[in-house]
N, C-alpha and C positions, 0 to 999 in steps of 0.2 A: 539489700533485698527488701522489697515492699512488705509491709506487715500483712499478716493473714487477716481476712475479714473477720469481724467480730462474731458473726453468726456461725463461723466454721469451727468445729470442736477440735482442740489440740489433744493428741493422745497423752494420757497420764497427767493431764493438767489438773492441779488441785482446784477445788471450788473457791470462790471468792470469800476471803476472810477466814479460811480454814487453817492458814499457817500462823503459828504463834510467833510473836516477835522475839521472845526470849527462849533460848534453848535450855531445856532441863539438863542438869548435869547427869552424865551416864546414860542418857536416852539412846545414843547411837549404839553403845555396847549392848544395851538390853534388846534393841531391835535386831542387831546382828546375831545375838545368841538365840533369840526366839526363832528367827528364820532358819538358822543352822539346825536347830532341833527338829523343826518341821521337815526340812529337806532330807534330814538323815533318816526319817521314818517313811519316806516315799522312795521306793526302789528306783524309779525312773529319774529322780532328782538328787540322788545321793552324791553325784559327782559335781554338783553346783556349789560354787564358792560365793560367800556373801561378804560384802564390805559396806559400811555405812559411814557417811560423813555429813553432819549437819542435816540429817533426815533424808539425805539422798542415798538410795540403795543402789549399789552396783553389783550385778549378777554376772559372774564369769564361770568358766568351766564347760562341761559338756552335758548334753542331753541326747536321748535316743532319737528324737525327732523334733520338728518344729512345734508340734502340739504340746509336748512336754515343756519346751521353753516358754511358750505362751502361758502354760499353767503356772510355772514358777513365778512369772511376772505378776499374774493376777493374785497369787498368794501374797507376794510382797506388798502389793498395793493395799491389801486388806489389813495390814498390821497398823495399829494406831501409832501415829507419830511419823509415818513415812510421808515425805513430801512428794517425791517422784522416784521412778525406777529407771536405771540405765541397764538395758538387757543386752549383755554381750555373750550370751550362752551360745556355744557352737554345737553343731550336730556331731555326735559320736559316730564315726565311720569305721571304727576298729572292729575286728571280729572277735567276739567273745566265745571262744571254743567251749569253755566250761558251761556257760549258760545254754549253748546249743545242745551239748551232750545231756545236760540236765533236763532240758525240755524233751529231748528224745526219750530219755529214760521214763519221764512222766507219761509220755504217750504210749510207750510199750507197756508200762504198768497198767494204764487204763485199758489198753487192748486186751491184756491178759485177763483182767477182771471181767471183760465182756465175752470171753470165750464161751462160758456156759450158755449165756443168752443167745449168742450167735449160733451155737450148736443146736439149741432148742428151736430157733427160727428156721434153721436149715432143715431140721427134721419135719417141722410143720409144713414147710414149702414142698418137701419131697412127698409127703403124704397127700397134699392137695394135687400135685402134678400126677402122682401115681393113680389117684382116683380118676382123674381125667383120662389117663391112658387106659385104665380098666374100662371106663364107660365107653371109650371110643373103640375098644376091641370087640364089642358086641356087634360084629358085622351082620349076623343074621337078623338082629332086631332092626338095624338101620336099613338093611336091604328090603325088609318087609314094609317098612314105613315109607321109604323113598321110592319114587317111580322106577329108578334104574340104578345100576351098580355105580355109575359115575357120580350121581348125586349122593348115594350112600357113602362113598369114599370122601366126598367133599364134606359131608356132615362129620365124619370121623376126624378129618384133619382140622376142622374148625373147633371141635371139642378139645382136641389136644392143645391147640394154640391158646384157646381161652383159659384153660386151666393152668397152663404154664405161666401165662401173664398174671393170673390171679395168685399163683404161688409166689411169684417174685414180689408182687405188691405187698402181700401179707407178711412175708419174711422181712422185707425192708422196713415196714411199718413197726414190726415187733422190736427191732434193734434201734428204732428212733432215727432211721436214715431217711427222713421225709424229703429232705433236699435232694439226696441222691436218687430217690424214687422219682421225683419230679424231673430231674435231669435225664434219667433213663427213659421215662415215658416221652419226654419232649424230643430226645434224640431219636427214639424209635419212630415218632411221628414224622420228623424231618426226613429220616432215611426212607420211610414208607412213601412219602410224597416224591422223593427223588427217584426211587425205584419205579413208582407208578408212571412217571414221565419217561423213564428210560425203557421200560418194558411195556409200554402201552399197547403195542401190537400183539405181544404175547398174551397180555391180559384180555384184550379184545377177542382174540382167538379162543381163549379159555371160556369166556362168557358165552361166546357164540356156540361152543360145543355144548355147554349146559342147556342153552335154549333149544338147540336142535334135538338134544336127547329128550327134552320134554315135549316138543311139538311133533316129532316124528314126521318129517315132510315126505318121506318115501320109505319103501320097503327094500329088503335085500333082493337083488336081481331085477329091480325095476330098470326099465330102459328110459334114461333121462338125458337131457341136455342142460348143463349148468354153465352159464356164461360162455356159451359156444363150444363147450367140451362135451362130446357125446359118448355114451357108453352105458354099461350096466353096473349098478351099485354092488360092491362087494361087502363093505362094512363101513360103519361110522365109528371112528375112534375119538379120543379126547382131544385130538389136535387136527385131524384131517378126515375128509371123506375119500375113501379109496374106491376107485372105479376101474373097470376093465373096458378099454375102448373096443370098438367093433373090429379092430385089427389084432386084438388079443394082447394089447400092452397095458401095463399097470399105470394108473393115473392118480396122483394125490392132489387134492384141491384143499387148501386151508379152509377150515370151517368158518372163519370170518368172511371169506369170499362167498361160500355157499349160503350163509345166513343172509347176506346183503344182496346176493345176486338173484337173477331170474332162473327159475327151475321149470323146465318143460318136461313133463312126465308122459311118455307114450303108453305106459302100462296101465295107468289108472282106468282109462276107458278103452276097452278092447276094440271098439269100432274106430276106424281111422279112414280118412278120405284121401284119395290120390287124385291127381289131375295131370293133364297133358294137353297140348294144343296140336291141331292139324289144320292145314290150309287147303281149300279147294279153289279151283279156277274161278276168277271173277265172273266169267260168262256162264258158269253152272248155276243151278238152282240151289242157293245156300240153304233154304228152308228144307228142301228135300234131303240134302246132305245131313242136316241136323237131325231130322227124324230118323234117317237110316242109322246114323252114328249112335243115337240114343237107344234104338232098338237093339243094335249089335252089342253095345256095352252092357245093357241090362240083361241080355241073354247069356252072358258069361256065368258059369256056374259058381264062381268064387265071388262075384259081385252081389252085394246084398240088395234085396228088394225094398227094404225099409231101413234107412232112407233109400229112395230110389235113385238110380243113375240119372244123370242130367247132362245135356249138351247145350252150350250157349254160344250164340254168335257174338263175339266180343270185339271184333275189329275188322275193318275193310282196309287191307293193305294196298301196296302199289300194284300187285298183280294177283292177289288172292283175297279170299275171305277167311278169316281166322276163326276156327271153332275151338272152344275149350270143353274138354270132356272131364266130367266129375263122376267118380264112382266110390262107393264105400265097401270096405272089406272088414271081416272079423280077423283080427291079428292072431287069434288063437288057432285059426284054421288056414289062413293064407299069409304068405310072406308079402310085405308091402312092396318091396322092389320087384319081386317076381310077378306079382299081380299087375303092377303098372306096366312092366315090360310086355306081358302077354296081352294086355288090353290095347296097347299101342299097335302091336302087330295085327291083332284081330280087326280093329276099327280101320286101320289103313288098308288092309286087304279087302274089307267089305266095301269101302268107298271106291277103290280101284276096280273091283269086279262089277260094280254098278255103273261104271263109265265116268265116274267123277275123276277129274284130273287134279293132281297135287303138284302144281307147277313150282318151279324154282323162280327166284326173283328175276324179273325181266327189266332190262335197262334200254332206253332209246337214246340214240346219239343223233344230234341234229347238226348239220353243217350249213351255214348261211354265208352271205357275202363278207362278213367280218372275219370269217375263218381263213387263215392263211392257206394258200393253195399247196397241194402236196406235190412233190417233185416226181411225177410219173415219167417213166422212160418212154422212148418211142416204141409204139406198139409193133412196128415192122421189124425193129431190131431185137425184140424179145423172143426168146425161144418158145416153141409150142408147149403149151401146158401138158404135163403128164397126166394120164388118165387117173381119175379119182379111185382110191382103193375101195374094194367092195366093203359094204357095211359089216361090222363084226357081229357075229351071231349073238343073240341075247342069251344070257345065262339062264339055264332052265330053272324054273322055280322048284323049290323043295316041295314034296307032297304035303298037302295040308293035313295037319293032325287034328283029330277030334278034340273039341274043347274038354271033353271028359278025360282025355289023356294028358292034358297039360298039368305038369307038376308045379303047383304053387304052394305046396306045404311049407310052413316056416322052417327055416334052418335054425336049430337051437345049439349050434356048436359053442357060441359065446356063453349062453346060459348054462350049458353043461360045465364049461370051464369055471364059471363063477361058483356053481354048486360044489365042484371039487375043491375050489379054493377055500370055501367056507367049512370044509370038513376038518381043517386044521384046528385042533382043540386049543393049542397054545395061543393062536391069534384070535380065535372066536371068543375067548373070555374077555377081550377088550372091546367087543362089539357093543355099541350103545343102541342098536336097532332092536326094537322089541315088537314081535309080531302080535303080542297079546294086547298092546295098547292101540287106540284108534289113531289113524293117520290124519294129519291136519288137512 
């Protein structure tokens, strides 16, 4: 084997000139006795056996771990007269039941001595948590401070949570369990992050409920359209907006959808415009038809004068000129759909009575030389055509009713159902809509 480089250190190698040429009588026995006394007083090295020959120390026996074996070797090197150390200590893998039981007894004894301190820490923690629950129980105070019941309940829950965490921190700090306190807080943080990702939709809905309760985008019984869903608002809860459709069905929309969605409110402005189109013959005077239509629409009792009714020529079609009729109503006095229906009938009748034609679409068919010839039969062989049936009599028109007799009053059946629904006291206490707060 090649020699090691001179610059490379050899373990346990003595320094140059440190080994005496002559061995002192009895030196090996003194070294062995000294090391045996030292190891006997170190519990982890009590099973180590020492033998010395010519200054070379041989360590045998067992030690609890490699660290104890290395410690025995370093002690042996430090004794005067030792040339080198042969470390043959093995790790003790036997089970010492007595030592384990003794350690358990010591731990139980220490725990028993800490019982009064733990009891005092528990009492202090309970007092802190109890004070937090007492503070959170003042619902009347938080209701007066907070804008609504939902936010007051949120404040109460936050107070309880904060004081419980504070009680746990103080109690653990009193018994000196700082590491346990850090582990608990760290674990709580990790669990909180995991729950936040797992329940992000629920948390988003909860935050949206809070924002809607503060902003109040609509009132109870408002006629709204939310993300294409039309109806009247019954109530706003902590999770959903409850509506009644115009068909009388209940509809629950998550508050996160309501908060992020488009809200169309028909109730905020009582004035509402309706429109419809009619077409007159292309050969008729379109301007005269427009003036007549505007005069007729503006003369209806339920159509507002301000803003005034209007008729526009919007398109020239294939066989007619399209007129768009625009009229305004007060939704508190007239139903939107009834008013529009009566207006269409009145304007159509006025135009027809004035001689304006409302034609149907007309299509022209052209046959040229490129069109395949039709297989007509021989005229002489065809039977004589049967006489045409007499024209069917026109259906008599219903007698015209006076405009004053037209019933366009709004139908409030859905509104009445919503009012009846809101009379339920058990459900009404969960309503976050507040008529005393301004609407956004």
